[in-house]
Every structure is written in structure tokens, then in C-alpha cells.
DSSP file (Angstrom, degrees, kcal/mol; ACC not computed):
  #  RESIDUE AA STRUCTURE BP1 BP2  ACC     N-H-->O    O-->H-N    N-H-->O    O-->H-N    TCO  KAPPA ALPHA  PHI   PSI    X-CA   Y-CA   Z-CA
    1    1 A X              0   0    0      0, 0.0     2,-0.4     0, 0.0   123,-0.0   0.000 360.0 360.0 360.0 134.9  359.2   30.5   89.1
    2    2 A X        +     0   0    0      1,-0.2     3,-0.0     5,-0.1     6,-0.0  -0.540 360.0 179.3 -72.4 125.8  362.5   28.7   88.6
    3    3 A X        +     0   0    0     -2,-0.4     2,-0.3     5,-0.0    -1,-0.2   0.657  53.6  67.2-104.4 -18.3  361.9   25.0   88.5
    4    4 A X  S  > S-     0   0    0      1,-0.1     4,-2.1    52,-0.0     5,-0.2  -0.799  71.2-134.8-110.2 148.4  365.3   23.5   88.0
    5    5 A X  H  > S+     0   0    0     -2,-0.3     4,-2.7     1,-0.2     5,-0.2   0.865 108.2  57.5 -62.3 -35.0  368.3   23.5   90.3
    6    6 A X  H  > S+     0   0    0      2,-0.2     4,-2.4     1,-0.2    -1,-0.2   0.912 106.7  47.2 -63.2 -42.2  370.5   24.4   87.3
    7    7 A X  H  > S+     0   0    0      2,-0.2     4,-2.3     1,-0.2    -1,-0.2   0.900 112.7  49.8 -65.7 -40.5  368.4   27.6   86.7
    8    8 A X  H  X S+     0   0    0     -4,-2.1     4,-2.5     2,-0.2    -2,-0.2   0.909 111.1  49.0 -64.6 -41.7  368.6   28.5   90.3
    9    9 A X  H  X S+     0   0    0     -4,-2.7     4,-2.7     2,-0.2    -2,-0.2   0.914 110.4  50.9 -63.6 -42.5  372.3   28.0   90.4
   10   10 A X  H  X S+     0   0    0     -4,-2.4     4,-2.4     1,-0.2    -2,-0.2   0.908 111.4  47.8 -61.6 -42.5  372.7   30.1   87.3
   11   11 A X  H  X S+     0   0    0     -4,-2.3     4,-2.4     2,-0.2    -1,-0.2   0.902 111.4  50.5 -65.1 -41.2  370.7   32.9   88.9
   12   12 A X  H  X S+     0   0    0     -4,-2.5     4,-2.3     2,-0.2    -2,-0.2   0.905 111.3  48.7 -62.9 -41.8  372.7   32.7   92.1
   13   13 A X  H  X S+     0   0    0     -4,-2.7     4,-2.3     2,-0.2    -2,-0.2   0.916 111.1  49.6 -64.5 -43.2  375.9   32.9   90.2
   14   14 A X  H  X S+     0   0    0     -4,-2.4     4,-2.3     1,-0.2    -2,-0.2   0.894 110.8  50.7 -62.2 -40.0  374.6   35.9   88.2
   15   15 A X  H  X S+     0   0    0     -4,-2.4     4,-2.5     2,-0.2    -2,-0.2   0.914 109.7  49.9 -64.5 -42.5  373.6   37.6   91.5
   16   16 A X  H  X S+     0   0    0     -4,-2.3     4,-2.4     1,-0.2    -2,-0.2   0.905 111.4  48.6 -62.9 -41.5  377.0   37.0   93.0
   17   17 A X  H  X S+     0   0    0     -4,-2.3     4,-2.4     2,-0.2    -1,-0.2   0.899 111.1  50.7 -65.1 -40.4  378.7   38.5   89.9
   18   18 A X  H  X S+     0   0    0     -4,-2.3     4,-2.3     2,-0.2    -2,-0.2   0.915 110.8  48.6 -63.9 -42.8  376.4   41.5   90.1
   19   19 A X  H  X S+     0   0    0     -4,-2.5     4,-2.6     2,-0.2    -2,-0.2   0.917 111.0  50.8 -63.3 -42.8  377.2   42.0   93.8
   20   20 A X  H  X S+     0   0    0     -4,-2.4     4,-2.6     1,-0.2    -2,-0.2   0.912 109.4  50.9 -61.3 -42.1  380.9   41.7   93.0
   21   21 A X  H  X S+     0   0    0     -4,-2.4     4,-2.3     2,-0.2    -1,-0.2   0.907 110.7  48.8 -61.8 -41.9  380.6   44.3   90.2
   22   22 A X  H  X S+     0   0    0     -4,-2.3     4,-2.6     2,-0.2     5,-0.2   0.923 111.2  50.2 -63.1 -43.7  378.8   46.7   92.6
   23   23 A X  H  X S+     0   0    0     -4,-2.6     4,-2.3     1,-0.2    -2,-0.2   0.915 112.0  46.9 -61.5 -43.3  381.4   46.2   95.2
   24   24 A X  H  X S+     0   0    0     -4,-2.6     4,-2.1     2,-0.2    -1,-0.2   0.876 111.3  52.0 -67.5 -36.7  384.2   46.9   92.8
   25   25 A X  H  X S+     0   0    0     -4,-2.3     4,-2.1     2,-0.2     5,-0.3   0.928 110.9  47.0 -63.9 -45.6  382.4   50.0   91.4
   26   26 A X  H  X S+     0   0    0     -4,-2.6     4,-3.1     1,-0.2    -2,-0.2   0.913 111.4  52.2 -61.9 -41.6  382.0   51.4   94.9
   27   27 A X  H  < S+     0   0    0     -4,-2.3    -1,-0.2     1,-0.2    -2,-0.2   0.882 111.9  46.3 -61.6 -38.3  385.7   50.7   95.6
   28   28 A X  H  < S+     0   0    0     -4,-2.1    -1,-0.2     1,-0.1    -2,-0.2   0.842 123.9  31.5 -73.7 -33.1  386.7   52.5   92.5
   29   29 A X  H  < S+     0   0    0     -4,-2.1    -2,-0.2    -5,-0.1     2,-0.2   0.733 119.4  40.4 -99.7 -25.2  384.5   55.6   93.1
   30   30 A X     <  -     0   0    0     -4,-3.1     2,-0.3    -5,-0.3     3,-0.0  -0.501  58.4-173.7-116.4-177.4  384.3   55.9   96.9
   31   31 A X    >>  +     0   0    0     -2,-0.2     4,-0.8    -3,-0.0     3,-0.8  -0.922  44.9  32.9-159.1-176.5  386.6   55.6   99.8
   32   32 A X  H 3> S-     0   0    0     -2,-0.3     4,-2.2     1,-0.2     3,-0.2  -0.213 117.6  -8.4  62.4-143.1  386.7   55.6  103.5
   33   33 A X  H 3> S+     0   0    0      1,-0.2     4,-3.1     2,-0.2     5,-0.4   0.843 132.7  57.3 -61.4 -36.5  383.7   54.3  105.6
   34   34 A X  H <> S+     0   0    0     -3,-0.8     4,-2.2     1,-0.2     5,-0.4   0.941 110.3  44.3 -59.5 -46.3  381.4   53.9  102.5
   35   35 A X  H  X S+     0   0    0     -4,-0.8     4,-1.8    -3,-0.2    -2,-0.2   0.933 117.4  45.5 -62.9 -46.4  383.9   51.6  100.9
   36   36 A X  H  X S+     0   0    0     -4,-2.2     4,-1.8     2,-0.2    -2,-0.2   0.958 119.0  38.0 -63.7 -53.4  384.6   49.6  104.0
   37   37 A X  H  X S+     0   0    0     -4,-3.1     4,-2.4     1,-0.2     5,-0.2   0.878 116.6  49.6 -73.9 -37.6  381.1   49.1  105.2
   38   38 A X  H  X S+     0   0    0     -4,-2.2     4,-2.9    -5,-0.4     5,-0.2   0.894 110.2  53.3 -66.5 -36.9  379.5   48.6  101.8
   39   39 A X  H  X S+     0   0    0     -4,-1.8     4,-2.1    -5,-0.4    -2,-0.2   0.897 109.2  48.4 -62.6 -40.0  382.2   46.0  101.1
   40   40 A X  H  X S+     0   0    0     -4,-1.8     4,-1.8     2,-0.2    -2,-0.2   0.938 114.4  44.9 -65.1 -47.4  381.4   44.1  104.3
   41   41 A X  H  X S+     0   0    0     -4,-2.4     4,-1.8     1,-0.2    -2,-0.2   0.898 114.5  48.7 -64.3 -40.6  377.6   44.1  103.5
   42   42 A X  H  X S+     0   0    0     -4,-2.9     4,-2.2     2,-0.2    -1,-0.2   0.834 105.6  58.0 -71.0 -31.7  378.2   43.1   99.9
   43   43 A X  H  X S+     0   0    0     -4,-2.1     4,-2.0    -5,-0.2    -1,-0.2   0.937 108.1  47.3 -58.5 -46.6  380.6   40.3  101.0
   44   44 A X  H  X S+     0   0    0     -4,-1.8     4,-2.2     1,-0.2    -2,-0.2   0.873 108.9  54.6 -63.3 -37.2  377.7   38.9  103.1
   45   45 A X  H  X S+     0   0    0     -4,-1.8     4,-2.2     1,-0.2    -1,-0.2   0.888 107.2  50.4 -62.9 -39.3  375.3   39.3  100.1
   46   46 A X  H  X S+     0   0    0     -4,-2.2     4,-2.5     2,-0.2    -1,-0.2   0.888 108.5  51.7 -66.2 -38.3  377.7   37.3   98.0
   47   47 A X  H  X S+     0   0    0     -4,-2.0     4,-2.0     2,-0.2    -2,-0.2   0.907 107.2  53.8 -64.0 -40.3  377.8   34.6  100.6
   48   48 A X  H  X S+     0   0    0     -4,-2.2     4,-1.3     1,-0.2    -2,-0.2   0.937 111.1  45.2 -57.8 -47.4  374.0   34.6  100.6
   49   49 A X  H  X S+     0   0    0     -4,-2.2     4,-1.7     1,-0.2    -1,-0.2   0.886 109.2  57.5 -63.3 -37.9  374.0   34.0   96.8
   50   50 A X  H  X S+     0   0    0     -4,-2.5     4,-2.4     1,-0.2    -1,-0.2   0.847  98.8  58.7 -62.1 -35.1  376.7   31.4   97.3
   51   51 A X  H  X S+     0   0    0     -4,-2.0     4,-2.9     1,-0.2    -1,-0.2   0.919 108.0  46.2 -59.4 -42.8  374.4   29.4   99.6
   52   52 A X  H  < S+     0   0    0     -4,-1.3    -1,-0.2     2,-0.2    -2,-0.2   0.800 108.6  55.8 -72.0 -28.2  371.9   29.1   96.7
   53   53 A X  H  < S+     0   0    0     -4,-1.7     3,-0.4     1,-0.2    -1,-0.2   0.927 116.8  36.1 -65.9 -43.1  374.6   28.2   94.3
   54   54 A X  H  < S+     0   0    0     -4,-2.4     2,-0.3     1,-0.3    -2,-0.2   0.863 136.6  20.1 -77.8 -36.3  375.6   25.3   96.6
   55   55 A X    ><  -     0   0    0     -4,-2.9     3,-1.9    -5,-0.2    -1,-0.3  -0.725  68.7-178.2-135.3  82.3  372.0   24.4   97.7
   56   56 A X  T 3  S+     0   0    0     -3,-0.4    -1,-0.1    -2,-0.3    -4,-0.1   0.695  79.0  56.7 -61.3 -21.7  369.5   25.8   95.3
   57   57 A X  T 3  S+     0   0    0      2,-0.0    -1,-0.3    -5,-0.0    -5,-0.1   0.324  77.2 125.9 -94.2   9.6  366.4   24.6   97.2
   58   58 A X    <   -     0   0    0     -3,-1.9     2,-0.1    -7,-0.2    -3,-0.0  -0.373  63.8-117.1 -65.3 143.1  367.4   26.4  100.4
   59   59 A X     >  -     0   0    0      1,-0.1     4,-2.8    -2,-0.1     5,-0.2  -0.472  23.6-114.0 -77.4 155.7  364.7   28.7  101.9
   60   60 A X  H  > S+     0   0    0      1,-0.2     4,-2.6     2,-0.2     5,-0.2   0.885 115.2  51.6 -57.9 -40.1  365.6   32.4  102.1
   61   61 A X  H  > S+     0   0    0      2,-0.2     4,-2.2     1,-0.2    -1,-0.2   0.915 112.6  44.7 -65.8 -41.7  365.5   32.3  106.0
   62   62 A X  H  > S+     0   0    0      2,-0.2     4,-2.8     1,-0.2     5,-0.2   0.928 113.8  50.0 -66.9 -44.3  367.9   29.4  106.2
   63   63 A X  H  X S+     0   0    0     -4,-2.8     4,-2.7     1,-0.2    -2,-0.2   0.905 111.1  49.9 -60.8 -41.1  370.2   30.9  103.5
   64   64 A X  H  X S+     0   0    0     -4,-2.6     4,-2.5    -5,-0.2     5,-0.2   0.918 111.7  47.5 -63.1 -44.0  370.2   34.2  105.4
   65   65 A X  H  X S+     0   0    0     -4,-2.2     4,-2.5     2,-0.2    -2,-0.2   0.909 113.7  47.7 -64.2 -42.2  371.0   32.5  108.7
   66   66 A X  H  X S+     0   0    0     -4,-2.8     4,-2.7     2,-0.2    -2,-0.2   0.923 112.2  49.6 -64.6 -44.2  373.8   30.4  107.1
   67   67 A X  H  X S+     0   0    0     -4,-2.7     4,-2.4    -5,-0.2    -2,-0.2   0.931 114.2  43.6 -62.5 -46.6  375.3   33.4  105.3
   68   68 A X  H  X S+     0   0    0     -4,-2.5     4,-2.8     2,-0.2     5,-0.2   0.928 114.5  50.1 -65.6 -43.9  375.4   35.6  108.5
   69   69 A X  H  X S+     0   0    0     -4,-2.5     4,-2.4    -5,-0.2    -2,-0.2   0.914 111.4  49.0 -60.8 -43.0  376.7   32.7  110.6
   70   70 A X  H  X S+     0   0    0     -4,-2.7     4,-2.6     2,-0.2    -1,-0.2   0.938 112.2  48.0 -61.2 -47.0  379.5   32.0  108.0
   71   71 A X  H  X S+     0   0    0     -4,-2.4     4,-2.7     1,-0.2    -2,-0.2   0.909 112.0  49.2 -62.2 -42.3  380.4   35.7  107.9
   72   72 A X  H  X S+     0   0    0     -4,-2.8     4,-3.0     2,-0.2    -1,-0.2   0.901 110.2  51.8 -63.2 -39.9  380.5   35.9  111.7
   73   73 A X  H  X S+     0   0    0     -4,-2.4     4,-2.0    -5,-0.2    -2,-0.2   0.927 111.1  46.7 -62.3 -45.3  382.7   32.8  111.8
   74   74 A X  H  X S+     0   0    0     -4,-2.6     4,-0.8     2,-0.2    -2,-0.2   0.928 113.8  48.9 -61.6 -44.5  385.1   34.3  109.4
   75   75 A X  H >< S+     0   0    0     -4,-2.7     3,-1.0     1,-0.2     4,-0.3   0.929 112.3  47.2 -62.6 -45.6  385.2   37.6  111.3
   76   76 A X  H >< S+     0   0    0     -4,-3.0     3,-1.7     1,-0.3     4,-0.2   0.827 102.8  63.6 -66.7 -30.3  385.7   35.8  114.6
   77   77 A X  H >< S+     0   0    0     -4,-2.0     3,-1.7     1,-0.3     5,-0.5   0.756  88.0  71.9 -64.2 -21.8  388.5   33.7  113.1
   78   78 A X  G X< S+     0   0    0     -3,-1.0     3,-0.6    -4,-0.8    23,-0.4   0.711  83.4  69.5 -66.7 -18.4  390.4   36.9  112.5
   79   79 A X  G <  S+     0   0    0     -3,-1.7    -1,-0.3    -4,-0.3    -2,-0.2   0.708  92.9  58.9 -69.2 -18.9  390.9   37.0  116.3
   80   80 A X  G <  S-     0   0    0     -3,-1.7    -1,-0.2    -4,-0.2    -2,-0.2   0.712 103.7-128.1 -82.9 -21.2  393.3   34.0  115.9
   81   81 A X  S <> S+     0   0    0     -3,-0.6     4,-2.2    -4,-0.5     5,-0.2   0.269  80.4 111.3  89.5 -12.6  395.7   35.7  113.5
   82   82 A X  H  > S+     0   0    0     -5,-0.5     4,-2.7     1,-0.2     5,-0.3   0.939  75.7  49.2 -63.3 -48.0  395.5   32.9  111.0
   83   83 A X  H  > S+     0   0    0     -6,-0.5     4,-2.7     1,-0.2    -1,-0.2   0.896 110.9  51.4 -59.2 -37.5  393.6   34.9  108.4
   84   84 A X  H  > S+     0   0    0     15,-0.4     4,-1.5     2,-0.2    -1,-0.2   0.922 110.6  48.8 -63.1 -42.8  396.2   37.7  108.7
   85   85 A X  H  X S+     0   0    0     -4,-2.2     4,-0.6     1,-0.2     3,-0.3   0.936 115.2  43.4 -61.2 -47.6  399.0   35.2  108.2
   86   86 A X  H >X S+     0   0    0     -4,-2.7     4,-1.1     1,-0.2     3,-1.0   0.862 109.4  58.2 -67.2 -35.3  397.3   33.7  105.2
   87   87 A X  H 3< S+     0   0    0     -4,-2.7     7,-0.3     1,-0.3    -1,-0.2   0.790  97.7  60.5 -67.2 -28.0  396.4   37.2  103.8
   88   88 A X  H 3< S+     0   0    0     -4,-1.5    -1,-0.3    -3,-0.3    -2,-0.2   0.765 113.7  37.6 -66.4 -23.9  400.1   38.2  103.8
   89   89 A X  H << S+     0   0    0     -3,-1.0     2,-0.3    -4,-0.6    -2,-0.2   0.556 121.1  36.6-105.5 -12.0  400.7   35.3  101.4
   90   90 A X     X  -     0   0    0     -4,-1.1     4,-1.9     1,-0.1    -1,-0.2  -0.966  51.5-155.4-150.9 127.4  397.7   35.4   99.2
   91   91 A X  H  > S+     0   0    0     -2,-0.3     4,-2.4     2,-0.2     5,-0.2   0.882 103.1  54.9 -64.0 -39.0  395.4   38.1   97.7
   92   92 A X  H  > S+     0   0    0      1,-0.2     4,-2.5     2,-0.2     5,-0.2   0.908 107.6  48.9 -62.5 -41.5  392.6   35.6   97.5
   93   93 A X  H  >>S+     0   0    0     -7,-0.2     4,-3.1     1,-0.2     5,-0.6   0.899 110.4  52.0 -63.8 -39.3  392.9   34.8  101.2
   94   94 A X  H  X5S+     0   0    0     -4,-1.9     4,-1.5    -7,-0.3    -2,-0.2   0.915 112.8  44.2 -63.0 -42.8  392.9   38.5  102.0
   95   95 A X  H  <5S+     0   0    0     -4,-2.4    -2,-0.2     1,-0.2    -1,-0.2   0.877 122.1  37.8 -69.4 -37.8  389.7   39.0  100.0
   96   96 A X  H  <5S+     0   0    0     -4,-2.5    -2,-0.2    -5,-0.2    -3,-0.2   0.852 131.6  23.0 -83.1 -35.9  388.0   35.9  101.4
   97   97 A X  H  <5S-     0   0    0     -4,-3.1    -3,-0.2    -5,-0.2    -2,-0.2   0.612  91.1-145.6-110.8 -16.0  389.2   36.0  105.0
   98   98 A X     << -     0   0    0     -4,-1.5   -11,-0.2    -5,-0.6    -1,-0.2  -0.253  16.5-107.5  74.4-170.1  390.1   39.6  105.7
   99   99 A X  S    S+     0   0    0      1,-0.4     2,-0.4   -12,-0.1   -15,-0.4   0.693  83.6  27.7-124.8 -52.1  393.0   40.6  108.0
  100  100 A X  S    S-     0   0    0    -17,-0.1    -1,-0.4   -16,-0.1     2,-0.1  -0.926  77.3-106.1-128.5 144.6  391.8   42.1  111.3
  101  101 A X        -     0   0    0    -23,-0.4     2,-0.4    -2,-0.4   -25,-0.1  -0.435  32.2-176.2 -66.3 134.6  388.7   41.7  113.5
  102  102 A X    >>  -     0   0    0     -2,-0.1     3,-1.5     1,-0.1     4,-0.6  -0.935  17.7-156.0-133.5 110.5  386.4   44.6  113.4
  103  103 A X  T >4 S+     0   0    0     -2,-0.4     3,-0.8     1,-0.3     4,-0.4   0.792  93.5  63.9 -59.3 -26.8  383.4   44.4  115.7
  104  104 A X  T >> S+     0   0    0      1,-0.2     3,-1.4     2,-0.2     4,-1.3   0.833  91.8  64.4 -65.0 -31.0  381.4   46.8  113.5
  105  105 A X  H <> S+     0   0    0     -3,-1.5     4,-1.9     1,-0.3    -1,-0.2   0.824  88.4  68.6 -60.1 -30.4  381.5   44.2  110.7
  106  106 A X  H <X S+     0   0    0     -3,-0.8     4,-0.6    -4,-0.6    -1,-0.3   0.788 105.1  42.3 -60.9 -26.4  379.4   41.9  112.9
  107  107 A X  H <> S+     0   0    0     -3,-1.4     4,-1.2    -4,-0.4    -1,-0.2   0.790 109.5  56.7 -86.8 -31.8  376.6   44.4  112.4
  108  108 A X  H  X S+     0   0    0     -4,-1.3     4,-1.4     1,-0.2    -2,-0.2   0.768  95.2  66.0 -75.2 -25.2  377.2   45.0  108.7
  109  109 A X  H >X S+     0   0    0     -4,-1.9     4,-1.1     1,-0.2     3,-0.8   0.969 105.3  41.8 -62.0 -52.1  376.9   41.3  107.7
  110  110 A X  H 3X S+     0   0    0     -4,-0.6     4,-3.2     1,-0.2     3,-0.3   0.867 109.3  61.1 -61.7 -31.8  373.2   41.1  108.6
  111  111 A X  H 3< S+     0   0    0     -4,-1.2     4,-0.5     1,-0.2    -1,-0.2   0.816 107.0  45.9 -63.0 -28.5  372.7   44.5  107.0
  112  112 A X  H << S+     0   0    0     -4,-1.4     4,-0.3    -3,-0.8    -1,-0.2   0.712 121.6  36.3 -82.9 -21.6  373.9   42.9  103.7
  113  113 A X  H  X S+     0   0    0     -4,-1.1     4,-2.3    -3,-0.3     3,-0.5   0.845 102.1  66.2-100.8 -41.6  371.7   39.8  104.1
  114  114 A X  H  X S+     0   0    0     -4,-3.2     4,-2.5     1,-0.3     5,-0.2   0.863 100.4  50.7 -57.5 -42.2  368.4   40.9  105.7
  115  115 A X  H  > S+     0   0    0     -4,-0.5     4,-2.4    -5,-0.3    -1,-0.3   0.893 111.4  49.9 -62.4 -35.5  367.2   43.0  102.7
  116  116 A X  H  > S+     0   0    0     -3,-0.5     4,-2.7    -4,-0.3    -2,-0.2   0.911 110.0  49.9 -67.1 -41.5  367.9   40.1  100.4
  117  117 A X  H  X S+     0   0    0     -4,-2.3     4,-2.8     2,-0.2     5,-0.2   0.937 111.6  49.1 -60.8 -46.2  366.0   37.7  102.6
  118  118 A X  H  X S+     0   0    0     -4,-2.5     4,-2.3     1,-0.2    -2,-0.2   0.934 114.2  44.1 -61.0 -47.6  363.0   40.1  102.7
  119  119 A X  H  X S+     0   0    0     -4,-2.4     4,-2.7     1,-0.2    -1,-0.2   0.907 113.8  51.2 -63.9 -41.3  362.9   40.6   99.0
  120  120 A X  H  X S+     0   0    0     -4,-2.7     4,-2.4     2,-0.2    -2,-0.2   0.916 109.9  48.9 -64.1 -43.4  363.4   36.9   98.3
  121  121 A X  H  X S+     0   0    0     -4,-2.8     4,-2.4     2,-0.2    -1,-0.2   0.923 112.8  48.5 -61.5 -44.1  360.5   36.0  100.7
  122  122 A X  H  X S+     0   0    0     -4,-2.3     4,-2.3    -5,-0.2    -2,-0.2   0.913 111.7  48.7 -63.3 -42.7  358.3   38.6   99.0
  123  123 A X  H  X S+     0   0    0     -4,-2.7     4,-2.4     1,-0.2    -1,-0.2   0.899 111.9  48.9 -64.9 -40.3  359.1   37.3   95.5
  124  124 A X  H  X S+     0   0    0     -4,-2.4     4,-2.4     2,-0.2    -1,-0.2   0.903 111.3  49.9 -65.4 -40.6  358.5   33.7   96.5
  125  125 A X  H  X S+     0   0    0     -4,-2.4     4,-2.5     2,-0.2    -2,-0.2   0.907 111.6  48.8 -64.1 -41.2  355.2   34.6   98.1
  126  126 A X  H  X S+     0   0    0     -4,-2.3     4,-2.4     2,-0.2    -2,-0.2   0.917 112.1  48.0 -64.2 -43.4  354.2   36.5   94.9
  127  127 A X  H  X S+     0   0    0     -4,-2.4     4,-2.2     2,-0.2    -2,-0.2   0.887 112.4  49.4 -65.4 -38.7  355.2   33.6   92.7
  128  128 A X  H  X S+     0   0    0     -4,-2.4     4,-1.9     2,-0.2    -2,-0.2   0.914 111.8  48.1 -65.5 -43.1  353.3   31.1   94.9
  129  129 A X  H  X S+     0   0    0     -4,-2.5     4,-1.8     1,-0.2    -2,-0.2   0.891 111.8  50.1 -64.4 -40.1  350.2   33.3   94.9
  130  130 A X  H  < S+     0   0    0     -4,-2.4    -1,-0.2     1,-0.2    -2,-0.2   0.895 111.0  48.8 -64.9 -40.1  350.4   33.7   91.1
  131  131 A X  H  < S+     0   0    0     -4,-2.2    -1,-0.2     1,-0.2    -2,-0.2   0.836 115.7  44.0 -69.3 -32.2  350.7   29.9   90.6
  132  132 A X  H  <        0   0    0     -4,-1.9    -1,-0.2     1,-0.2    -2,-0.2   0.752 360.0 360.0 -81.5 -24.7  347.7   29.3   92.9
  133  133 A X     <        0   0    0     -4,-1.8    -1,-0.2    -5,-0.2    -2,-0.2   0.463 360.0 360.0 -97.5 360.0  345.6   32.0   91.4
């Protein structure tokens, strides 16, 4: 079990890099809906890892809720036109904020986070049982 915040942050950073690598691989090899929807789900997965980078002692359920809420907030902000405006001027803004609202994305964010929460809860329970037993 990881005992230090530094180790947890390092693991969160490694997870985010791995998710980014998977997203880029899918983008290079696939196209169409697979690329779009997997990218949305993987974006949410990176945000989940980012929560642990910023707050390493966060519980999986809280991190999952924060990640989904953040993604929904970003998606809803696209209704204002501000992300589109910023995306025209910056590739980083385009990658982080997107361009246009897509209601289907609202479903894909939890799809990217919920499996991670479930696995994380199971791994923590296993580690706790091992430490107690």
C-alpha cells in the first residue's frame, strides 16, 4: 500500500501519462466515433488521475465525483462559446476545454471514471484486508 503522498502523486502522474498514451494511440489508429468517445472517456480518466495528483489522500468515490463534476462543468461551459473562442487561439485550450457542446459527452465522462473508481475501491479493500490479515 502506498504510504507517502509523493508516491501516490507519482503513481497518479504515471496513470495520467498512460491514459494520454492510450488516447494518442487510439487517435492514431482509429477514427470516427471510437476516437471521439474514447477520447472523451479517457479525458475523464485523466482528470480522475489529476485529482489524486493534487490531493493524494482523496477517496476513490470523492475523486470520481470531482472528476465527473469537473468534466460536466467544462462541457457545459462550451454552451457559452468561451472555450470555442479560446480554442481558436490555443491548441492547449482546445485540448483542455474542447470546442462545442455535445450532450453525448455527458454520458461518456462517467463511463471513463466509474470503472476506475470500481477498480480503485477493490484494490484498496484488498490492500486493507491484506494489512489486517
